[in-house]
C-alpha positions as a Markdown table, in Angstrom:
| # | Residue | x | y | z |
|---|---|---|---|---|
| 1 | Met | 10.0 | 7.5 | 9.2 |
| 2 | Ala | 10.3 | 3.8 | 9.2 |
| 3 | Thr | 9.4 | 1.7 | 12.3 |
| 4 | Ile | 11.8 | -1.2 | 11.7 |
| 5 | Val | 15.4 | -0.9 | 12.8 |
| 6 | Ala | 17.6 | -3.1 | 10.7 |
| 7 | Pro | 21.2 | -3.9 | 11.9 |
| 8 | Glu | 23.9 | -2.1 | 10.0 |
| 9 | His | 26.1 | -5.1 | 10.1 |
| 10 | Phe | 24.6 | -8.6 | 9.7 |
| 11 | Thr | 25.7 | -11.9 | 8.2 |
| 12 | Pro | 23.2 | -13.4 | 5.8 |
| 13 | Glu | 24.8 | -16.8 | 6.2 |
| 14 | Asp | 24.2 | -16.8 | 10.0 |
| 15 | Asp | 20.5 | -15.7 | 9.4 |
| 16 | Ala | 20.0 | -18.4 | 6.8 |
| 17 | Met | 21.3 | -21.0 | 9.3 |
| 18 | Val | 18.9 | -19.8 | 12.0 |
| 19 | Leu | 16.0 | -19.9 | 9.6 |
| 20 | Tyr | 16.9 | -23.4 | 8.4 |
| 21 | Lys | 17.0 | -24.7 | 11.9 |
| 22 | Ala | 13.7 | -22.9 | 12.6 |
| 23 | Val | 11.9 | -24.8 | 9.8 |
| 24 | Lys | 13.6 | -28.2 | 9.7 |
| 25 | Gly | 12.2 | -31.1 | 11.7 |
| 26 | Trp | 8.7 | -31.6 | 13.1 |
| 27 | Gly | 8.1 | -28.2 | 14.7 |
| 28 | Thr | 8.5 | -24.7 | 13.4 |
| 29 | Asp | 10.2 | -22.1 | 15.5 |
| 30 | Glu | 8.0 | -19.1 | 14.7 |
| 31 | Ser | 9.8 | -16.9 | 17.2 |
| 32 | Ala | 13.1 | -17.3 | 15.5 |
| 33 | Ile | 11.6 | -16.5 | 12.2 |
| 34 | Ile | 10.1 | -13.3 | 13.5 |
| 35 | Ala | 13.3 | -12.3 | 15.3 |
| 36 | Ile | 15.2 | -12.5 | 12.0 |
| 37 | Met | 12.8 | -11.4 | 9.3 |
| 38 | Gly | 11.1 | -8.7 | 11.5 |
| 39 | His | 14.3 | -6.8 | 11.8 |
| 40 | Arg | 15.8 | -6.9 | 8.3 |
| 41 | Asn | 15.2 | -4.4 | 5.6 |
| 42 | Ala | 14.3 | -5.2 | 2.0 |
| 43 | Thr | 17.9 | -5.5 | 0.8 |
| 44 | Gln | 18.9 | -7.7 | 3.7 |
| 45 | Arg | 15.9 | -9.9 | 3.2 |
| 46 | Leu | 16.8 | -10.4 | -0.4 |
| 47 | Gln | 20.4 | -11.3 | 0.5 |
| 48 | Ile | 19.1 | -13.8 | 3.1 |
| 49 | Arg | 16.9 | -15.5 | 0.5 |
| 50 | Gln | 19.7 | -15.7 | -2.0 |
| 51 | Val | 22.1 | -17.2 | 0.5 |
| 52 | Tyr | 19.5 | -19.6 | 1.9 |
| 53 | Glu | 18.9 | -21.0 | -1.6 |
| 54 | Asn | 22.6 | -21.4 | -2.3 |
| 55 | Met | 23.2 | -23.1 | 1.1 |
| 56 | Tyr | 20.2 | -25.4 | 1.2 |
| 57 | Asn | 19.1 | -25.7 | -2.4 |
| 58 | Glu | 15.5 | -24.6 | -1.6 |
| 59 | Asp | 13.4 | -21.5 | -2.0 |
| 60 | Leu | 13.0 | -19.8 | 1.4 |
| 61 | Ile | 9.7 | -18.2 | 0.4 |
| 62 | Lys | 8.2 | -21.6 | -0.5 |
| 63 | Arg | 9.6 | -23.2 | 2.6 |
| 64 | Leu | 8.0 | -20.6 | 4.8 |
| 65 | Glu | 4.7 | -20.9 | 2.9 |
| 66 | Ser | 4.6 | -24.6 | 3.8 |
| 67 | Glu | 5.6 | -24.0 | 7.4 |
| 68 | Leu | 3.4 | -21.1 | 8.3 |
| 69 | Ser | -0.4 | -20.6 | 8.0 |
| 70 | Gly | -3.2 | -18.1 | 8.1 |
| 71 | Asn | -2.7 | -14.4 | 8.4 |
| 72 | Phe | 0.8 | -14.9 | 9.8 |
| 73 | Glu | 1.8 | -16.7 | 6.6 |
| 74 | Lys | 0.2 | -14.1 | 4.4 |
| 75 | Ala | 1.9 | -11.2 | 6.2 |
| 76 | Met | 5.3 | -12.9 | 6.1 |
| 77 | Tyr | 4.9 | -13.8 | 2.5 |
| 78 | Arg | 4.2 | -10.2 | 1.5 |
| 79 | Trp | 7.0 | -8.9 | 3.8 |
| 80 | Ile | 9.7 | -11.3 | 2.5 |
| 81 | Leu | 9.0 | -10.3 | -1.2 |
| 82 | Glu | 10.9 | -7.5 | -2.8 |
| 83 | Pro | 8.7 | -4.3 | -2.6 |
| 84 | Ser | 7.7 | -4.3 | -6.3 |
| 85 | Asp | 6.8 | -7.9 | -6.1 |
| 86 | Cys | 4.7 | -7.3 | -3.0 |
| 87 | Tyr | 2.7 | -4.6 | -4.7 |
| 88 | Ala | 2.3 | -6.8 | -7.8 |
| 89 | Val | 0.8 | -9.5 | -5.6 |
| 90 | Leu | -1.4 | -7.1 | -3.8 |
| 91 | Ala | -2.7 | -5.7 | -7.1 |
| 92 | Asn | -3.4 | -9.2 | -8.4 |
| 93 | Val | -5.2 | -10.3 | -5.3 |
| 94 | Ala | -7.3 | -7.2 | -5.4 |
| 95 | Leu | -8.3 | -7.9 | -9.0 |
| 96 | Lys | -9.1 | -11.6 | -8.3 |
| 97 | Asn | -11.1 | -10.9 | -5.2 |
| 98 | Val | -14.8 | -11.6 | -5.7 |
| 99 | His | -15.7 | -8.1 | -4.7 |
| 100 | Arg | -12.7 | -6.6 | -6.5 |
| 101 | Asp | -10.8 | -4.2 | -4.2 |
| 102 | Tyr | -10.3 | -1.5 | -6.8 |
| 103 | His | -9.3 | 1.0 | -4.1 |
| 104 | Val | -6.1 | -1.0 | -3.6 |
| 105 | Ile | -5.3 | -0.5 | -7.3 |
| 106 | Val | -5.9 | 3.2 | -7.0 |
| 107 | Glu | -3.9 | 3.4 | -3.8 |
| 108 | Ile | -0.8 | 1.7 | -5.3 |
| 109 | Ala | -0.9 | 3.8 | -8.4 |
| 110 | Ser | -1.4 | 7.1 | -6.5 |
| 111 | Val | 1.0 | 6.6 | -3.5 |
| 112 | Leu | 4.1 | 5.2 | -5.2 |
| 113 | Lys | 6.7 | 7.3 | -6.9 |
| 114 | Pro | 6.8 | 7.1 | -10.7 |
| 115 | Glu | 9.9 | 4.9 | -10.8 |
| 116 | Glu | 8.3 | 2.6 | -8.1 |
| 117 | Leu | 5.2 | 2.2 | -10.1 |
| 118 | Val | 7.1 | 1.2 | -13.2 |
| 119 | Asn | 8.9 | -1.5 | -11.2 |
| 120 | Val | 5.6 | -2.8 | -10.0 |
| 121 | Arg | 4.3 | -3.0 | -13.5 |
| 122 | Cys | 7.4 | -4.9 | -14.6 |
| 123 | Ala | 7.0 | -7.3 | -11.6 |
| 124 | Tyr | 3.4 | -7.8 | -12.4 |
| 125 | His | 4.2 | -8.6 | -16.0 |
| 126 | Tyr | 6.9 | -11.1 | -15.0 |
| 127 | Arg | 4.8 | -12.9 | -12.3 |
| 128 | Phe | 1.4 | -13.1 | -14.1 |
| 129 | Asn | 2.3 | -13.1 | -17.8 |
| 130 | His | -0.1 | -10.2 | -18.4 |
| 131 | Ser | 0.3 | -6.4 | -17.9 |
| 132 | Leu | -1.3 | -4.8 | -14.9 |
| 133 | Glu | -3.1 | -2.4 | -17.4 |
| 134 | Glu | -4.5 | -5.4 | -19.2 |
| 135 | His | -6.0 | -7.0 | -16.1 |
| 136 | Val | -7.4 | -3.7 | -14.8 |
| 137 | Ala | -9.0 | -3.0 | -18.2 |
| 138 | Ala | -10.5 | -6.5 | -18.3 |
| 139 | His | -12.4 | -6.0 | -15.1 |
| 140 | Thr | -13.7 | -2.4 | -15.6 |
| 141 | Ser | -15.5 | -0.3 | -18.2 |
| 142 | Gly | -16.3 | 3.2 | -19.2 |
| 143 | Tyr | -14.9 | 6.2 | -17.4 |
| 144 | Phe | -14.0 | 4.0 | -14.5 |
| 145 | Arg | -11.7 | 1.9 | -16.8 |
| 146 | Gln | -10.2 | 5.0 | -18.3 |
| 147 | Leu | -9.3 | 6.3 | -14.8 |
| 148 | Leu | -7.8 | 3.1 | -13.4 |
| 149 | Val | -5.8 | 2.3 | -16.6 |
| 150 | Gly | -4.6 | 5.9 | -16.7 |
| 151 | Leu | -3.5 | 5.7 | -13.1 |
| 152 | Val | -1.6 | 2.5 | -13.3 |
| 153 | Ser | 0.1 | 3.4 | -16.5 |
| 154 | Ser | 1.0 | 7.0 | -15.5 |
| 155 | Phe | 4.6 | 8.3 | -15.2 |
| 156 | Arg | 4.3 | 11.6 | -13.6 |
| 157 | Tyr | 6.8 | 14.4 | -13.3 |
| 158 | Gly | 8.3 | 13.9 | -9.9 |
| 159 | Gly | 9.6 | 17.4 | -9.1 |
| 160 | Asp | 8.3 | 20.2 | -7.0 |
| 161 | Arg | 7.6 | 22.9 | -9.6 |
| 162 | Ile | 4.0 | 24.1 | -9.7 |
| 163 | Tyr | 2.0 | 26.6 | -11.8 |
| 164 | Pro | -0.5 | 28.6 | -9.7 |
| 165 | Ser | -2.6 | 29.7 | -12.7 |
| 166 | Leu | -3.0 | 26.2 | -13.9 |
| 167 | Ala | -4.0 | 25.1 | -10.4 |
| 168 | Lys | -6.8 | 27.7 | -10.4 |
| 169 | Tyr | -8.0 | 26.7 | -13.8 |
| 170 | Glu | -8.0 | 23.0 | -13.1 |
| 171 | Ala | -9.5 | 23.4 | -9.7 |
| 172 | Glu | -12.5 | 24.9 | -11.4 |
| 173 | Ile | -12.7 | 22.1 | -13.9 |
| 174 | Leu | -12.8 | 19.6 | -11.1 |
| 175 | His | -15.4 | 21.6 | -9.2 |
| 176 | Glu | -17.8 | 21.8 | -12.2 |
| 177 | Ala | -17.4 | 18.1 | -13.1 |
| 178 | Ile | -18.0 | 17.0 | -9.5 |
| 179 | Lys | -20.9 | 19.4 | -8.9 |
| 180 | Asn | -22.7 | 18.2 | -12.0 |
| 181 | Lys | -21.8 | 14.6 | -11.5 |
| 182 | Asn | -22.0 | 14.2 | -15.3 |
| 183 | Gly | -19.6 | 16.9 | -16.2 |
| 184 | Asn | -16.5 | 16.6 | -18.2 |
| 185 | Leu | -15.2 | 13.4 | -16.6 |
| 186 | Glu | -12.5 | 13.0 | -19.3 |
| 187 | Glu | -10.9 | 16.1 | -18.0 |
| 188 | Val | -11.0 | 14.8 | -14.5 |
| 189 | Ile | -9.3 | 11.7 | -15.7 |
| 190 | Arg | -6.7 | 13.7 | -17.6 |
| 191 | Ile | -5.9 | 15.9 | -14.6 |
| 192 | Leu | -5.6 | 13.1 | -12.1 |
| 193 | Thr | -3.6 | 10.8 | -14.3 |
| 194 | Thr | -1.1 | 13.2 | -15.8 |
| 195 | Arg | -0.3 | 16.1 | -13.4 |
| 196 | Ser | 2.5 | 15.8 | -10.9 |
| 197 | Lys | 1.6 | 15.3 | -7.3 |
| 198 | Ala | 3.0 | 18.7 | -6.4 |
| 199 | Gln | 0.7 | 20.3 | -9.1 |
| 200 | Leu | -2.3 | 18.3 | -7.9 |
| 201 | Lys | -1.8 | 19.3 | -4.3 |
| 202 | Ala | -1.7 | 22.9 | -5.4 |
| 203 | Thr | -4.9 | 22.3 | -7.3 |
| 204 | Phe | -6.6 | 20.7 | -4.3 |
| 205 | Asn | -5.5 | 23.6 | -2.1 |
| 206 | Arg | -6.8 | 26.1 | -4.6 |
| 207 | Tyr | -10.1 | 24.3 | -4.7 |
| 208 | Arg | -10.3 | 24.5 | -0.9 |
| 209 | Asp | -9.5 | 28.2 | -1.0 |
| 210 | Asp | -12.0 | 29.0 | -3.7 |
| 211 | His | -14.9 | 26.9 | -2.4 |
| 212 | Gly | -14.4 | 26.8 | 1.3 |
| 213 | Tyr | -14.2 | 23.0 | 1.6 |
| 214 | Ser | -11.9 | 20.2 | 0.4 |
| 215 | Ile | -12.6 | 18.5 | -2.9 |
| 216 | Ser | -12.9 | 15.1 | -1.2 |
| 217 | Lys | -15.9 | 16.3 | 0.9 |
| 218 | Arg | -18.0 | 16.6 | -2.2 |
| 219 | Leu | -17.3 | 13.2 | -3.7 |
| 220 | Leu | -18.8 | 10.6 | -1.3 |
| 221 | Asn | -22.5 | 10.2 | -0.7 |
| 222 | Glu | -25.2 | 7.7 | -1.3 |
| 223 | Glu | -25.2 | 8.4 | -5.0 |
| 224 | Ser | -21.4 | 8.0 | -5.5 |
| 225 | Asp | -20.5 | 5.3 | -8.1 |
| 226 | Asp | -17.3 | 3.4 | -8.5 |
| 227 | Phe | -15.8 | 6.2 | -10.6 |
| 228 | Leu | -16.4 | 8.8 | -7.9 |
| 229 | Lys | -15.2 | 6.5 | -5.2 |
| 230 | Ala | -12.0 | 5.9 | -7.1 |
| 231 | Val | -11.5 | 9.6 | -7.7 |
| 232 | His | -11.9 | 10.1 | -3.9 |
| 233 | Val | -9.3 | 7.5 | -3.1 |
| 234 | Ala | -6.8 | 8.9 | -5.7 |
| 235 | Ile | -7.3 | 12.5 | -4.3 |
| 236 | Arg | -6.8 | 11.4 | -0.7 |
| 237 | Cys | -3.7 | 9.3 | -1.5 |
| 238 | Ile | -2.1 | 12.1 | -3.6 |
| 239 | Asp | -3.0 | 14.9 | -1.2 |
| 240 | Asp | -1.9 | 13.2 | 2.1 |
| 241 | His | -1.3 | 9.5 | 1.9 |
| 242 | Lys | -0.4 | 9.3 | 5.6 |
| 243 | Lys | -3.8 | 10.5 | 6.6 |
| 244 | Tyr | -5.3 | 8.1 | 4.1 |
| 245 | Tyr | -3.5 | 5.1 | 5.6 |
| 246 | Glu | -4.4 | 6.2 | 9.2 |
| 247 | Lys | -8.0 | 6.0 | 8.2 |
| 248 | Ile | -7.6 | 2.6 | 6.6 |
| 249 | Leu | -6.0 | 1.3 | 9.8 |
| 250 | Arg | -8.8 | 2.9 | 11.9 |
| 251 | Ser | -11.5 | 1.3 | 9.8 |
| 252 | Ala | -9.7 | -2.1 | 9.8 |
| 253 | Leu | -9.4 | -2.2 | 13.6 |
| 254 | Lys | -12.8 | -0.6 | 14.6 |
| 255 | Arg | -15.1 | -2.6 | 12.4 |
| 256 | Ile | -16.9 | -5.7 | 13.8 |
| 257 | Gly | -14.3 | -8.3 | 13.0 |
| 258 | Thr | -10.9 | -6.9 | 12.1 |
| 259 | Asn | -10.1 | -6.5 | 8.4 |
| 260 | Glu | -6.8 | -8.4 | 8.5 |
| 261 | Asp | -6.1 | -7.8 | 4.8 |
| 262 | Glu | -6.2 | -4.0 | 5.1 |
| 263 | Leu | -4.2 | -4.1 | 8.4 |
| 264 | Thr | -1.5 | -6.3 | 6.9 |
| 265 | Arg | -1.2 | -4.3 | 3.7 |
| 266 | Val | -0.6 | -1.0 | 5.5 |
| 267 | Val | 1.8 | -2.4 | 8.0 |
| 268 | Val | 3.9 | -4.4 | 5.6 |
| 269 | Thr | 4.1 | -1.8 | 2.9 |
| 270 | Arg | 4.8 | 1.2 | 5.1 |
| 271 | Ala | 7.0 | -0.3 | 7.9 |
| 272 | Glu | 10.2 | 0.7 | 5.9 |
| 273 | Lys | 8.8 | 4.0 | 4.8 |
| 274 | Asp | 6.6 | 6.2 | 7.0 |
| 275 | Leu | 4.7 | 3.9 | 9.4 |
| 276 | Lys | 6.1 | 5.9 | 12.4 |
| 277 | Asp | 4.4 | 9.0 | 11.1 |
| 278 | Ile | 1.2 | 7.1 | 10.5 |
| 279 | Lys | 1.4 | 5.7 | 14.0 |
| 280 | Glu | 1.6 | 9.3 | 15.4 |
| 281 | Leu | -1.5 | 10.3 | 13.4 |
| 282 | Tyr | -3.3 | 7.2 | 14.6 |
| 283 | Tyr | -2.5 | 8.1 | 18.3 |
| 284 | His | -3.6 | 11.7 | 17.9 |
| 285 | Arg | -6.8 | 10.6 | 16.2 |
| 286 | Asn | -7.8 | 7.7 | 18.4 |
| 287 | Ser | -6.0 | 8.3 | 21.7 |
| 288 | Ile | -4.6 | 4.8 | 21.7 |
| 289 | Arg | -1.2 | 3.6 | 20.3 |
| 290 | Leu | -1.5 | 1.6 | 17.1 |
| 291 | Glu | 0.5 | -1.3 | 18.6 |
| 292 | Asp | -2.0 | -1.5 | 21.5 |
| 293 | Ala | -5.0 | -1.4 | 19.2 |
| 294 | Val | -3.5 | -4.1 | 17.1 |
| 295 | Ala | -2.6 | -6.2 | 20.1 |
| 296 | Arg | -6.1 | -6.3 | 21.4 |
| 297 | Glu | -7.7 | -7.2 | 18.0 |
| 298 | Ile | -5.5 | -10.0 | 16.7 |
| 299 | Ser | -3.5 | -12.8 | 18.3 |
| 300 | Gly | -0.8 | -15.4 | 18.1 |
| 301 | Asp | 2.2 | -15.3 | 15.8 |
| 302 | Tyr | 0.4 | -12.9 | 13.5 |
| 303 | Lys | 0.1 | -10.4 | 16.3 |
| 304 | Arg | 3.8 | -10.8 | 17.4 |
| 305 | Phe | 4.9 | -10.3 | 13.8 |
| 306 | Leu | 2.9 | -7.2 | 13.1 |
| 307 | Ile | 3.8 | -5.7 | 16.5 |
| 308 | Thr | 7.5 | -6.3 | 15.6 |
| 309 | Leu | 7.0 | -4.4 | 12.3 |
| 310 | Ile | 5.0 | -1.6 | 14.0 |
| 311 | Gly | 7.5 | -1.3 | 16.8 |
| 312 | Arg | 6.5 | -0.8 | 20.4 |
| 313 | Glu | 7.0 | 2.6 | 22.0 |
| 314 | His | 8.3 | 2.6 | 25.6 |
C-alpha cells in the first residue's frame, strides 16, 4: 500500500498559485512546497506542472531546481517527475556514477512491470538521445553485459500461469551453474531475462525445496564477481522486492554516514506503490519505525519532505 494520501478533489490552479508565491521574491517557502507536493499523486503533480507553466510561463521543475538545494532538491526533483522519467534519470545517474551503480539498473529492470519498463526505456531514449540498452552495453562486457542488456530489454509475460515441471528443470540448471561458478551462464541469463516473474518464483521455490536453502544464499561470497552480484539482485527483486527494499533502507540508514541516494530512491519510487508494506517489514526487522530511523539520521527540509512521503504513524 501507498503511504501518501492525495486529496480526491483538488484544484491545480490553486496549488500552482501557492507554489508560485512560495518561490517568488527573495526567500523560498519550503514548507508550502512540501505541503503541496508531498500530498499529490503522480497524475496531480503532472497537472500542477502543466497549469503552472500555462499560468506563469515557466517550467516548475526548473524553478524548483533553482530554489532548492542539496538532497532536498534531488528528492523533490525525482518526485515531481513522471514515474517513467524518474526511473530514466535514476538509471542514467547510476551509469554516469564513477563507481557505476549497476544494482540500480538491475533493480529497475527486475521490479517494474513489463509495461512500466517499456515506458522507462522510451523516457530514457527521449531524455538522453540514446537507448538504455546502448548505454548499459557501453559500460559492461561479457556475460555481465548479456545479463544487464537482457534485463533492461525484457518484456516478460505478466500473468500468473506457471509450469511446475519447467520450474524443477530450470531450478537444477541454476543450481549447477551457480555451484560450478563457471557453468552454463548463458542459460542463467536466458532464464532470468525471459521467464515470467510467477514462473521464476516457482523456480526459486523449487530450488529451495530441492536443496534446502534459497538460491540467493549461494551467490554472494568473497569470490562473487559483478555477474553473480547482479544475478543476486535480480533474484531478490523478482522473488520479493519488498524484502529487498527493506534491506536497502536498513543498509542506507545503519552505515556510517547515511546513504542519501539509496534512501531517496526507495522512498520516492515506492511511496505511491507499497512503501507502507516496506515500512512494516522495516519495523519488524529493526524494532524501530522507518520514519523515526530516518528522522534521526537526516535533517532540515530534506527530512521533512521524506517524512511527509513516508507518513508518520500515530
